[in-house]
N, C-alpha and C positions, 0 to 999 in steps of 0.2 A: 504637639503645640511648640511653635517657634518661641525662643526666649529673647527678651530684649538684650540680655547680656549672658554670655556663656564662655566659660574658661574650661577647656578639655585637657585633661591629663597633663597638667603643667609640671615642668621639671626645671629647677634652677640649681646650678652647680657653681660654687666659688672655687676657682683654681688658685691653690696656694703652694708654696714650696714644699711643705710637709705633706702635700697631697690633696686631692679633690675633696670638697665638702659639699654633700648634697643637702642643700637647705629646704628645697621643696621637691616632694617626690609623688608624682601622679595625683595632683591636686585638681579637682573639678568643682566648678560653681555654676549654677544655672538659676537665673532670677528674672522674673517678669517686671515690667514697669511698675513702680510704686512699692515693690517689695523690699524687705530689709533683712540684713544678715549681720549678726554679731560674731566676731572671732575672738576667742579668748585663748590664753596659753601664757606659759612662763616667759619671763624676760629672755631675749636672746634665742627664742625658739624659731623666729623667722616671720612674725606677723608683719613687720614693716616691709620685709623683702617681698612678702606676698602682695601687699597693697601696691608696692612700686611696680611689680610686675602686672598686675591687673590694671593698673593706671597707666601703662606704657611708658613709666619713667625708666624701666629697665627691661632688657630683652630676656627671653626665656630660651632655655636650651632644648627643651622638647615641649610638645603640646600645641594648642591653638586657642586664640582668643577671638570671640565674634561679637559684634554690635549688630543687632537686628538682622542677624544671618549674614552679615558682611564680615569676612575675615580681615581682621586688623593687625594680627600678630601671629606668627608661626615660628616655632623653635627651630634653629638650625638655618633660618633665613633671615638675612640682615635687611629688614625693612629700614628705610632711611630715617634718620633723626627728624627730618622735616616732615616726612608722612606721619610719624607718630606724634609729633608736636601739633600737627593740624588736627588730629582726632582729640588729643587732650584739650586743645584750645576750644574746640566746638562742643565737645561731649562730656567732659569730666571735670568735676570740681574736687579739689584736695583741702582737706582740714587737717592740720597737723597738731601735735602736742603743744608745740611753741607756735605762737601766732605769727611771728615773722612779718609784723607790720612795719612799714618805713616810718621811722620815728619823726622825720621832718614833714610828713604829710598828715593832713587832718583824716578823721575817719571816713569822710565822704571822698577825699582824694584817693585814700587807699583803696576803697571799693571801686572807684571809677577806673583805676589803672588798668585792669585787665581788658576793659572794653576799649580804652583808648589804644592799647597795643594791638587790638584786633580791628583797628580802623573804624571804629564807631565814632559818630560826631561827638563833640563836646556836650552838646545839648542832650542827646540821647543818653550819654554816659551819666550826666548829672541827674536825669530824670530816673533812670533805672536804679542808680545808687541810693537816691532819696527813697525810692519805693521800698528797696529791699531793706535798707536800715530802719525805716519805720516798721516794717513787718516783723524785725527782730527786737523791737522795742527801743530803738536808739534814735528816734527822730529828734530828740533834744540834745543829742550828742554829735551832730553832723560836723561841727567846726572844731571838735576837740582833738588834740593830737593824742597818740597812744599814752604818753607819759601822765596824762590827766584823766585816764580811764582806769577803772578797776579791772582786775584780772578776768572777771567774767564779762565785762563789757568788751575788753580787747578780744576775747575769743569770739564773742558775737560779731564783732567787726570782721573778724577773719572768716567766719561762717558766711557773712554777707558777701565779702569779697569772692569766696569759692562758688557762690551761687548766683551772683550777678548776671552771668552769661547763660543762665538756665540750663544747666548741665543735665544729661540723661543718667549719669552715674556719679554718685557722690562717695568718695572714699575718705574716711576720717580715721587717722592713726593716733589713738590715745588722746582725743581732743579735750578730755576732762581730767587728764592725768596730773596737772598742776593746780587743781582747783579743790577748794573744800567741798564736802559731800552736798550741801544744799546748793551751791553755785554750780557744782557738776551737774546736778539733776536739772537745774534751770537750763543750762547750756544744752544738755541732751535733748530736752523738750523742745528747745528752739530748732536744733538740727532736725529732729524727727518731724516736727510740724512743717518745716520748710521743704523737706524732702517729699512729703505727702502733698503739699500745695503744688509742687512742680511735677508730681507723678514720676519722680525719679528713683532710681535704685539706690539704696543707702547700704554701704558696707563699712562696718566700724570695727576696729581692733580696740579692745578695752581690757582693763583688769577689773573694772567695776562689774561684778557678777549680777548685782541687782539691776544695773542698767541693761546688761546683756539679755536678761530674761524678757525685756519688753520689745524684742525684735520678732519679726515673723519667723525667722529661722536662726538657730544658734549652732555654732561649730566650735570645736576645740582643735587647735593645731598642736599635734604631737609628733615628734619624729619626722617632721616634714610632711606629714598627712593631715588632712582635715578629717575629724571624726564628728 
């Protein structure tokens, strides 16, 4: 059975003056559309590095990454930044621990931005931004700037921004790390519900073991390997 997303035997090495550090070693992931995977592990073990590699923000030293059986990254081969950026822009949504919203823009303008940068019309960008913000429960906050939003609301805007282009793969790096437990659960539920609505793959790195148990698959990153 073909996989919507597959990473095969990924290796990532950081080259330092004191010697090479193998951060990822023989990591493989295979998921169908609509499936979810949680990745837990101690701080500094390489969870963010793994998500950056899977999301084509970083290159890999060995292995292969496929989208719908199409090879999009191979270790040892330097695919151009433009080619990786095109796949990211079309197919991948990122949610980080910090929301990285632009303070001078409203919630709706922040969410519209990825579409405007991808040559969508102003009208379509506004329509899709309103739709996704409404679906995450923020229809009453469209014109509010980040400083006027709570931490949970800011992260929901960040989720809306990550999903407004309807990605096939959603990568979330500790998206609830700065939130209190109740807000964290609410934000997680929004993220999970939206990924199911889009029939997208969701991969999330988290320290919250209770949240991690709610994914279709769970893995622990230890010594550069997924267990």
